[in-house]
N, C-alpha and C positions, 0 to 999 in steps of 0.2 A: 846295461838296461836296468829296469824302476821295479817293474813288474812279469810278472807270471802266470799265464793263461793258458789253460789244458782245457785244449777242448776235442772232439774227438767228428767224424764222419759218419756219415750214416743215420740210422734209428737205432745207434745202438752207443750211450756212451761207453759203458764199461760193464760186459756181463760178468768183469773175475775171471776167476781161476778155471782154464779150460780143463774139462772133467774127461774130455777123452786122453788128453794126454794124461791127467793124472792116473787114471784105469789101467790106461798100458803100460805105465812103470809097477803094477801089482804082481809084474809077471819077472822082474828082477829078481834075481836071488834072495833077497832081505827082503820082499815083499812088497819093493816100493818105500821101505821106510827113509835111505838115503836121501833120495830124489826128495818124497815131499818133505823132510828136513829143508832142503836147502832153498825149496820153491819157498816155504814159510818164510822161513830165515831173512829169503833176501824180499819179499812183502814188507814183513815189517821193516824192513831195514828201507827200502824207497819209501812207509807211508812218513817213520821217523827224520827222513832228508827232508819231504815235505814243510813238517811239519817244523824243522831248526834249519829251513831255509833262509836267512837275513832276509830276503824278497817276500813281498807278499804273493801268493798265490790264491790265485783265481781259477774257482773250475765253471766253467760252460759248460750247462748241461743240455742236448736237443737230444732227447730220446730215453732209454731205458738204463739204470742206474741200477744191477746185482751185485752182491752179495760184496766183495773184495771191488766193487766197481764203485759199490754204496758207501764201502768203507773207504774209499778214494775221496767221494765227494765230501764226507764228514772231514776229512784230514785235512782238506785245503781251508787256507784261512778265509774266503767272502767264496759263494756260490749261487748262480743264479741260473736258474732252469726255465725252459721255456712252455706253453701252456701241454705240451704232449708229453714231455718227460713222465717217469715213473720209477719207484727207489721200492726198493728189498734185499731185505737178508733170507733169504729163501732155501740156505742150505738145507736146514730142517726136513724141509719135504724129502729131500734124498736120504735123509737120517745123518746128517751132517750137518752138527749148531755151528752158527756162525761166528767161534770165540774170535778171531783175530780181528772182525769187524768190529763185534762188540767192544773192541777197546775205545777205538778212535767214537763210534756211537753213541755210549755212555757216558760220552767226554763231551758231545754235542747238545746231545737234546735228553729230556727228562730220563731217566734209570725206565720209569714205568712205562712210556713209549718208546723207547729203545726195548725193551723186554716183549713189547707184545708182537715187537717186528718181528723179533726174534721166534719168538714163543711158537708165531702163526704164521711164521713165512709170508705173509701175505703184501701183497705190492699198495702201495700210496698212491695217487695222482699226487701232482706239482702243488697243487693249493693246500692240499693235507701236510707235505711237506714245507712248507712257508710259516703252516701254523705251528708245528712241531719243532720247528728250529732250524731242521734240516739243512735250509737253501732260503739265504738272504730275499731275495725276491724273484717274482714268476713273470714273465711275460711273452707274450705272444711272441711265434718262431719266427716271424720276418722281423721282428727289431733288438732278437736274441744279441745276434754279436756287436747290432749300435750300442745297446744298452750298456753290454760288458765292456764295449771300448772306452767309452766314455767313464764308467768307474775306473778302468784303468789309470786314463788320462789324468783323472781326478788326483787316486793315490800315486801317480810318478809325478806330479806337481808339486810336491812337497819332499822334506828333507829326507834323502833317503840315510842319513846318518839317523837322524830322531826312529825313520822306520825300525832300522835294523834293531835299535836298543827297545823301543816299546816289544817289538815281535818278543826278541829273547826272553823279556824281563814278563811278558802274559805267559806264555810257554813254561818258564820257570816256577811263578809262582804257583802254578797250577797243583805242586806238588809240596806245595809248601805251611807252614799252620800260619792263621793270618799272622802272627804276629813276627814271622819270618819271612810274609811275604810283604808286610810292610815296611818292613827293614831292608831286604833289598830294594823294592820298587825306591824308597829313601833314596838308598845310592845312586841307583841307577839316573835319579831326576838330577842329583847335583852331579852326576858326570855328566847328562843333558847338558844341563843351565852352563856349565865351563866349556862346551862345545862352540864352534864357532857359529856354525850356523843357527845356533838358538840366538846367539850375537848379532845376527845380521836375522835373523827369522824376529825379534822384538826388538831392533830397531825400523825397520822394515816398517810393521804393522804403527810405529808411532809417527814415522815419515810418510805416512799413506802410499806406500808405492809396494810394488812387487818384490817379492829375497829373493836371491843371488847365490842359491846354494849351495856351499862347494862339497858337502860330505865330509866334514870336518869336525 
């Protein structure tokens, strides 16, 4: 496995948490606190597992992505959407600020654009999502799977080792100072340069041939 693609069937990519399910737990002895805690904790672990996954993760969106569904799109490494797709963090409309989706959203698009979405609850169309930087590109519905497949194949043809080291470094540097980020990135570059895949890739470049990756 070289690349992970997340897609859904139907007109909804992901509507986020099930409000009916959440509401039904208000009749628990603790008013639903334990269930709510477990639910949002599990969601946070899921999002972090995507960010920390050693393989690139692509979201293929054809439809609506709201609340935690929009969070899922923002969390993935890449996102391609159909022209009919729409995005929103509209919990505010029911008195519930999308705090957990805000974590991924504010780390993917500018804070002011994220706050506009979070504070108004308004849906944005696919072209606006592309302009905001929430998705990489927007394509017609009929060619969505083909475009995502081509993108995945392009990535899959690269060194899996370089992908893993690079994704991990990008995630790690996001919480560091500039100096610490460069120090860590330099260390990773050295590790990458010493790997067999880098040796093979550079040799293939000079010899005008396709590299044979070993993942080492």
